[in-house]
NULUMDO-96721 format. One record per residue: x negated, y, z of N, C-alpha, C in turn. Coordinates in steps of 0.1 Angstrom, whole numbers, padded with zeros to 4 digits, always signed. Example, Ala and Ser with C-alpha at 12.3 -4.5 7.8 and 13.67 -1.06 7.14 Angstrom:
<pts>
-0132-0057+0078-0123-0045+0078-0132-0033+0078/-0128-0022+0071-0137-0011+0071-0129+0000+0079/
</pts>
This chain:
<pts>
-0009-0010-0001-0002-0001+0000-0011+0014+0003/-0005+0021-0010-0014+0032-0009-0013+0043+0003/-0024+0049+0008-0025+0058+0018-0020+0070+0012/-0013+0078+0021-0005+0086+0020-0014+0101+0025/-0017+0112+0018-0025+0124+0020-0021+0131+0030/-0007+0130+0033+0000+0138+0040-0009+0137+0056/-0010+0149+0057-0018+0154+0075-0006+0151+0084/-0012+0152+0096-0002+0150+0110+0005+0161+0110/+0019+0159+0114+0030+0168+0116+0023+0178+0126/+0024+0193+0119+0022+0207+0129+0036+0208+0136/+0035+0213+0147+0046+0215+0153+0044+0232+0157/+0057+0239+0150+0057+0253+0150+0065+0259+0163/+0058+0272+0167+0066+0275+0179+0079+0283+0172/+0086+0288+0180+0098+0296+0176+0093+0309+0169/+0083+0320+0173+0080+0328+0162+0073+0321+0152/+0065+0311+0151+0060+0307+0135+0070+0301+0126/+0084+0294+0135+0094+0290+0124+0100+0301+0119/+0102+0311+0130+0111+0320+0126+0100+0328+0110/+0091+0331+0114+0083+0337+0102+0081+0326+0089/+0079+0314+0091+0084+0306+0081+0096+0307+0071/+0106+0310+0079+0119+0309+0073+0122+0323+0071/+0114+0332+0073+0114+0346+0069+0126+0354+0076/+0130+0350+0088+0138+0355+0097+0133+0360+0108/+0142+0368+0118+0136+0370+0130+0142+0362+0142/+0133+0361+0152+0135+0347+0163+0147+0349+0172/+0154+0360+0169+0166+0364+0173+0178+0357+0163/+0177+0359+0152+0184+0351+0143+0180+0337+0143/+0168+0332+0143+0168+0317+0147+0175+0310+0160/+0178+0320+0167+0184+0314+0183+0198+0314+0179/+0205+0325+0170+0217+0324+0167+0219+0311+0159/+0211+0309+0148+0213+0294+0142+0212+0283+0150/+0205+0284+0159+0202+0271+0169+0217+0270+0175/+0220+0282+0179+0231+0279+0189+0243+0277+0184/+0243+0280+0170+0258+0281+0161+0257+0264+0157/+0243+0259+0152+0246+0244+0146+0239+0233+0155/+0233+0235+0168+0223+0225+0174+0230+0225+0190/+0231+0237+0195+0232+0236+0206+0247+0239+0212/+0254+0232+0207+0270+0235+0207+0279+0224+0216/+0270+0217+0225+0279+0208+0235+0279+0216+0249/+0279+0227+0252+0275+0236+0262+0265+0235+0270/+0254+0227+0265+0240+0227+0274+0232+0240+0267/+0228+0250+0273+0220+0259+0271+0208+0256+0264/+0203+0265+0252+0193+0264+0242+0180+0262+0254/+0170+0255+0254+0159+0255+0261+0151+0268+0259/+0140+0275+0271+0133+0285+0268+0123+0283+0255/+0116+0273+0258+0106+0274+0245+0108+0258+0235/+0108+0262+0224+0114+0250+0215+0102+0250+0207/+0100+0237+0204+0087+0236+0191+0095+0228+0177/+0090+0229+0167+0099+0222+0154+0088+0218+0146/+0090+0208+0139+0084+0202+0129+0087+0205+0115/+0081+0203+0107+0078+0206+0091+0098+0202+0086/+0099+0190+0092+0116+0186+0089+0124+0192+0096/+0121+0197+0103+0133+0205+0111+0132+0219+0105/+0122+0225+0100+0122+0236+0093+0132+0235+0081/+0134+0223+0076+0138+0220+0061+0152+0221+0066/+0160+0219+0074+0174+0220+0077+0178+0234+0084/+0167+0241+0093+0168+0253+0097+0172+0262+0085/+0161+0259+0073+0157+0270+0063+0173+0268+0053/+0182+0259+0055+0193+0257+0051+0204+0266+0055/+0205+0263+0068+0212+0270+0076+0208+0286+0075/+0195+0289+0078+0198+0304+0076+0199+0310+0064/+0195+0302+0051+0197+0306+0038+0212+0305+0034/+0219+0296+0040+0235+0295+0039+0240+0309+0044/+0234+0314+0056+0241+0328+0063+0240+0337+0050/+0230+0340+0041+0226+0351+0033+0234+0350+0020/+0238+0336+0017+0243+0331+0004+0254+0322+0005/+0267+0327+0006+0278+0318+0010+0282+0312-0002/+0275+0309-0013+0281+0303-0029+0272+0289-0027/+0261+0286-0018+0254+0277-0019+0262+0265-0008/+0261+0253-0017+0271+0245-0010+0261+0231-0009/+0264+0222+0000+0262+0210-0002+0267+0199-0009/+0260+0193-0019+0266+0181-0028+0267+0170-0020/+0281+0166-0019+0284+0153-0014+0279+0141-0023/+0272+0129-0020+0268+0120-0025+0279+0114-0027/+0281+0103-0043+0293+0094-0040+0291+0083-0034/+0302+0074-0030+0297+0061-0022+0296+0051-0031/+0288+0044-0024+0282+0033-0031+0290+0021-0032/+0290+0008-0041+0302-0003-0037+0313-0001-0043/
</pts>
C-alpha cells in the first residue's frame, strides 16, 4: 500500500481557525453556538480544530454569506 505524503494533523486555535476561514473569532463563536453547541451545554473556553473541522466550519461560515449555496443530497443506493 502506498504511503501518504499527508503530514500529521495540525491543530488550529480559535484565532487561527477564524483567520483561515476569513472571519472573526466572534463570528466563529456564533457559528459554533448555532450548529454545534445546541444541547444546552456551554461552549468551552478554549477549542482547538483540525483541518477537517475547518472544512465543515467553512461551509457554515460561507453559507451565512451566500444563501444560494445548497448541499446536494446523494441518491440512495440499492
